[in-house]
C-alpha positions in Angstrom: 0.0 0.0 0.0 2.8 2.4 0.9 4.6 1.7 -2.4 1.4 2.4 -4.3 1.0 5.7 -2.5 4.6 6.7 -3.2 4.2 5.7 -6.8 1.1 7.9 -7.1 2.9 10.8 -5.6 5.7 10.5 -8.0 3.4 10.1 -11.0 1.5 13.2 -10.0 4.7 15.2 -9.3 6.4 14.2 -12.5 3.3 15.3 -14.4 3.4 18.6 -12.6 7.0 19.2 -13.3 6.7 18.4 -17.0 3.9 20.9 -17.3 6.4 23.6 -16.2 9.1 22.5 -18.6 11.2 21.5 -15.6 12.7 18.0 -15.2 12.8 16.6 -11.6 16.2 15.3 -10.5 17.2 13.3 -7.4 18.9 16.3 -5.9 15.6 18.3 -6.0 14.3 16.5 -2.9 15.4 19.0 -0.2 13.3 18.2 2.9 14.9 20.5 5.4 14.7 23.4 7.8 15.8 26.9 6.8 15.7 30.6 7.6 15.7 33.8 5.5 16.6 36.9 7.5 17.7 40.5 7.3 19.9 42.6 9.6 18.1 45.9 10.4 21.5 47.7 11.1 23.5 46.6 8.0 20.6 45.7 5.7 22.4 42.5 4.8 20.2 39.5 4.1 20.9 35.8 4.6 19.7 32.2 4.0 20.7 29.4 6.3 19.7 25.7 5.8 20.4 22.2 7.0 19.1 18.9 5.7 19.7 15.2 5.6 20.4 15.4 1.9 23.6 15.7 0.0 24.7 19.3 -0.9 21.6 21.2 0.1 23.3 24.4 -0.6 23.1 23.9 -4.3 19.3 24.0 -4.4 17.7 25.8 -1.5 19.4 29.2 -0.9 19.2 32.1 -3.4 20.1 35.7 -2.9 20.8 39.0 -4.7 22.3 42.1 -3.0 19.9 45.0 -2.6 17.0 42.8 -3.7 16.2 39.9 -1.4 16.7 36.2 -0.6 14.8 33.0 -1.3 14.7 29.5 0.3 13.0 26.9 -1.9 12.7 23.4 -0.4 10.6 20.2 0.1 10.1 19.1 -3.6 12.3 21.9 -4.9 11.4 24.0 -7.9 14.7 25.9 -8.4 12.9 28.4 -10.6 11.5 30.1 -7.5 15.0 31.4 -6.8 15.9 33.4 -9.8 12.4 34.2 -10.8 11.5 35.3 -7.3 14.5 37.6 -7.2 13.6 39.0 -10.6 10.1 39.8 -9.4 11.4 41.5 -6.3 14.0 43.5 -8.2 11.2 44.6 -10.5 9.3 46.1 -7.6 7.2 43.4 -6.1 7.4 42.9 -2.4 8.1 39.4 -1.0 4.4 38.5 -0.6 3.5 39.6 -4.1 6.4 37.9 -5.7 5.8 34.6 -3.9 2.0 34.8 -4.6 2.6 35.2 -8.3 4.8 32.1 -8.5 2.6 30.0 -6.3 -0.4 30.9 -8.4 1.2 29.6 -11.6 2.7 26.4 -10.0 0.5 23.3 -10.4 2.9 21.5 -8.0 2.5 24.1 -5.2 1.2 21.7 -2.6 4.5 19.9 -2.7 6.5 23.1 -2.2 7.8 25.0 0.8 9.2 28.4 -0.1 10.2 31.6 1.8 10.9 35.0 0.3 12.3 38.1 2.0 12.9 41.4 0.3 15.4 44.3 0.9 12.8 46.2 3.0 12.4 43.3 5.4 9.1 42.1 4.2 8.8 38.3 4.4 6.4 35.7 3.1 6.3 31.9 3.2 4.2 29.0 1.8 4.0 25.4 3.0 2.1 23.2 0.7 -0.5 20.7 2.0 1.6 17.8 0.7 4.8 18.7 2.5 5.8 15.8 4.9 5.0 16.5 8.5 6.1 17.9 10.8 6.0 20.9 8.5 5.2 24.6 9.0 6.5 28.1 8.8 6.5 31.4 10.9 7.1 34.7 9.2 7.7 38.1 10.7 9.3 41.4 9.9 12.9 40.7 8.7 12.7 36.9 8.9 10.9 33.7 8.0 11.6 30.2 9.4 10.3 27.1 7.8 10.8 23.3 8.0 9.3 20.1 6.7 9.9 16.4 7.5 10.9 17.4 11.0 11.0 15.0 14.0 8.3 17.1 15.8 6.3 20.4 15.8 8.8 22.1 18.2 11.4 22.9 15.5 9.9 25.9 13.8 8.9 27.7 17.1 12.4 27.1 18.4 13.9 28.7 15.3 11.7 31.8 15.8 12.7 32.1 19.4 16.4 31.7 18.5 16.2 34.4 15.9 14.5 36.9 18.3 16.8 36.2 21.2 20.1 36.6 19.2 19.6 40.1 17.8 22.9 41.1 19.3 24.9 38.9 16.9 26.1 39.6 13.4 23.6 38.2 10.8 25.6 35.2 9.8 26.2 34.1 13.4 22.6 34.8 14.3 21.4 32.6 11.4 23.7 29.8 12.6 22.2 30.0 16.1 18.8 29.5 14.5 19.9 26.4 12.7 21.5 25.0 15.9 18.2 25.7 17.8 16.3 23.7 15.1 18.6 20.8 15.4 18.5 20.8 19.2 14.7 20.9 19.1 14.6 17.7 17.0 15.6 18.6 13.5 15.1 16.5 10.4 13.6 13.2 11.3 16.1 11.4 9.1 19.2 13.0 10.7 21.7 15.5 9.2 24.1 15.6 6.3 24.6 19.0 4.7 24.2 22.7 5.4 24.7 26.1 3.8 24.8 29.8 4.6 24.8 32.7 2.3 24.8 36.5 3.0 24.2 39.2 0.5 24.5 43.0 0.8 22.0 45.7 1.4 22.9 47.6 -1.8 22.7 46.4 -5.4 26.1 45.5 -7.0 27.3 46.0 -10.5 28.7 42.6 -10.9 27.0 39.3 -9.9 30.2 37.9 -8.4 30.1 40.7 -5.8 26.7 39.5 -4.6 27.6 37.2 -1.8 29.5 38.5 1.2 29.4 35.0 2.7 28.9 31.8 0.7 29.6 28.6 2.7 28.6 25.0 2.0 29.0 21.8 3.9 28.0 19.1 1.3 28.5 15.9 3.3 29.4 15.8 7.0 28.4 13.9 10.2 28.0 17.2 12.0 27.2 19.8 9.2 26.4 22.7 11.6 29.6 22.1 13.6 31.5 22.3 10.3 29.5 25.3 9.1 30.4 27.1 12.3 34.1 26.3 11.9 34.0 27.6 8.3 32.2 30.8 9.3 35.0 31.4 11.9 37.6 30.9 9.2 35.7 33.2 6.9 35.7 35.9 9.5 39.4 35.5 10.0 40.0 36.0 6.3 37.9 39.1 6.4 40.5 40.6 8.8 43.2 39.5 6.3 41.4 41.3 3.5 41.1 44.4 5.7 44.8 44.2 6.3 45.5 43.9 2.6 43.4 47.0 2.0 45.2 48.9 4.7 48.5 47.8 3.1 47.4 49.2 -0.2 46.9 52.6 1.5 50.4 52.2 3.1 48.9 52.1 6.5 51.3 49.4 7.9 50.2 49.6 11.5 46.5 49.1 10.6 47.4 46.2 8.3 49.4 44.5 11.0 46.6 45.1 13.4 44.1 43.4 11.1 46.5 40.5 10.4 46.9 40.1 14.1 43.2 39.7 14.6 43.1 37.1 11.9 45.8 35.1 13.5 44.0 35.3 16.9 40.9 33.8 15.3 42.8 31.1 13.4 46.2 30.6 15.1 47.0 27.4 13.2 46.7 28.9 9.7 50.1 29.1 8.0 48.9 31.5 5.3 48.0 34.2 7.8 51.3 33.8 9.7 53.3 33.9 6.4 51.8 37.0 4.9 52.1 38.8 8.2 55.8 37.9 8.2 56.2 39.1 4.6 54.5 42.4 5.5 56.9 42.9 8.5 59.9 42.1 6.3 58.8 44.5 3.6 58.6 47.3 6.1 62.1 46.7 7.5 60.9 44.8 10.6 62.8 41.6 9.7 63.6 40.7 13.3 59.9 40.6 14.1 59.2 38.6 11.0 61.8 35.9 11.7 59.9 33.9 14.3 56.8 33.8 12.1 58.8 32.6 9.1 60.5 30.0 11.2 57.2 28.7 12.6 55.8 28.4 9.1 58.9 26.8 7.6 58.9 24.2 10.4 55.4 23.2 9.6 55.8 23.1 5.8 59.1 23.5 3.9 57.3 24.5 0.7 56.8 28.0 2.2 60.6 28.3 2.3 60.8 27.6 -1.4 58.0 30.0 -2.1 60.0 32.7 -0.2 62.8 32.2 -2.7 60.4 33.0 -5.5 58.7 36.1 -4.1 61.4 38.7 -4.8 61.2 38.2 -8.6 57.4 39.0 -8.4 57.9 42.0 -6.3 56.0 40.6 -3.3 59.0 40.4 -1.0 61.2 43.5 -1.0 64.2 42.8 1.3 68.0 43.0 0.9 69.9 40.0 -0.4 71.3 39.6 3.1 68.0 39.6 4.8 66.5 37.2 2.3 69.4 34.8 3.0 68.7 35.1 6.7 65.0 34.3 6.2 65.7 31.4 3.8 68.3 29.8 6.1 66.2 29.8 9.2 66.5 26.6 11.1 
């Protein structure tokens, strides 16, 4: 009986998909929990998601700076992402844009979708055929939604976590919401993948500038633990980028300050130590640079070889004597 029911569902769904000129694939089954959210201070917008499905980040989260974000899940119709963003960019608010797409989707009862626009308007839809426990809660600047959950506590726990973590930066706040969902019960099947994207408040000229944060955990026993680690690494590299910008302005002290913050966050990262050492050496502070070079070389001798190659590219500007001192560190 169960097999007949599932067969009927797939026959119906395949018919629906063909009517939209869209072919269902195995990776379109993203039963999951997610959040779309906006930071009222920065105007940044985010999507966070976790699922017991491989590479959920390739299908659920969509975003466009200055426009909005979309989470499309359950039996995913990926068209909701780009088409929803186009509608919001064209002047429709989140509710209007979602309503237009839902109205023209014969498979809507299999969908779960959330939209959020750049003004903080949110809207969500949970189709009647989404697997229980399924539901959504939308409010100003956020929407949380889930299907195929262990229990009915997941979505309320997500809302509570969003409201109680307003002091955090948006990405970290979204991560706390995902962690709360998992703690409350999460996906009835378990956990496998997660993703987090953050886009800016203002429109950008180039599409590659859209995502301020773009992190995916495709297959992991503890995807949220790994996502949290990746976010911490991403934050550390943000300090490195700030240091590079300060260096371009010839503000050496500010550059070193930013590099120092990066190393504090990610002390085992050789790249951060190395380029801090290079910056010190380039500004005549070779003695300060030597312990960092030594620590890096002791971990991986390839960095010593790279140091030999840097002067010809202009990235290491030291005297021949200082270069030899660095290269011959033991």
